[in-house]
N, C-alpha and C positions, 0 to 999 in steps of 0.2 A: 303214617303210620300211626292205626290203630292203640290201642293204651286198654288192661285189663285192669281193674282197680282191685285185688282182691281186698272183702273186708276182715280185718282184726280177727283172728282165730285162736285162743285158748295156746294152743299144740302148735299148729302150722308157721304160724304166722301174724304171731302176738301184736304188734307195734302198725298189722293190715302192709301194704306193700303196693308196687304202681308200677307196672312194669310195658313196658313196646312189645307190638307182638307185628309180626308181617300177618298178612291177609291168607288164609287155611290151614294156620295153623291148629290147632286145637286146644281146648283150654286147660284142659290137663299137660298135655308135653309143655309148654308155654307157664305153665306152673313148676311142672318138676327140672328142668332148664337155667329157672331160675331161686331153685332152692325150695320150694316151698313142696315137701313132701306128701305131696294127695296121692294116699291109696286108692292103687287100680291092681286089687287082684287076680282080675283076671288080664291080663297084659294089656289093656284096652282095646278087649275082643267084643264090649258090649253084653258078656254074657253072665256083668255083676252088680253094684249097685254102690260099691264102694268108692266111687267119685262124683259120683251125688253132689252139686253143687246147684243153689237157685242162683238163677239174674238178677237181678234186681235192677239194674237195666243196662238195657240194648236188647232186650228177650226178642224180640220182633228183628234185625239186624240179622239172626244166627235163621238159618235152613229151617224146616219144621221135619218133629221128630220123625222117625220114623216110625212101620209096627212093631220093628224089633226093640226099638231104645226106647216104645212108652210100655211096651208089655214089660219089659228090667219094671220101670221107674216106678212103676204099681207098686213093685215089692220097696220102693225105700223107704226108708225112717225119712222122716217131717217131710211129707212129697206135699209141694206148693204148683200152683198152677206156674208159675215161670221156673219149676224142675227142670235142670238137666242133666247127661250125666256127660261131666266133663272131654272124658276120652272119643265123643263124638257132637261133640259141641263144635264147629271150626269156627274162627272168629272168620268177623268181614270188615268190613271198613266202621265203622259206627264204634267206639270206643264203650266196654262193657265193665260194671260194677258186677264184685261174685261176690254170695256168700261160699261160706263154705259151711254146712252144717256140722255141728258141734257132737252129731251120734253117724253112726252106720252100721248098715246091716249088709259083714261077709257071706254072704248065700252065691255062692259061682252059681251057674250053670253049665251042665256040663253036655245038655244035648242043646246046642243053640245053634 
C-alpha cells in the first residue's frame, strides 16, 4: 500500500505525517481522513486553489493534470512545476512526498 509523506507544515501538521492510503484516493481525501485539515473551499470540485500542494517525490506517478486543473493552478500562490490540486491528485502505486504551501489563495470560481 502506498504512503503519503506530508512534510511539516506549521499549522496543519507541525511534525509532518506519514500515512498509508489505498491507490485511487485523492491526496486531499487522504489528508482529511488522517486529521490533516487541508483547505478545500470549493468542496473538492476543482474550482479553487486552496488545496494546492507541491509533490516533492512521486510526481510522475500521478495522472497528468487536466486543462481545468492547470487553469486553476495558474492562480495558486507559490506555483511550482510539481504543483497539483490535492483534490484532483489520485494516489497511484508509488509513495508520495507532499508539501503543503504556507499560504493559499481562497479564490473560488463560481463558473466552472
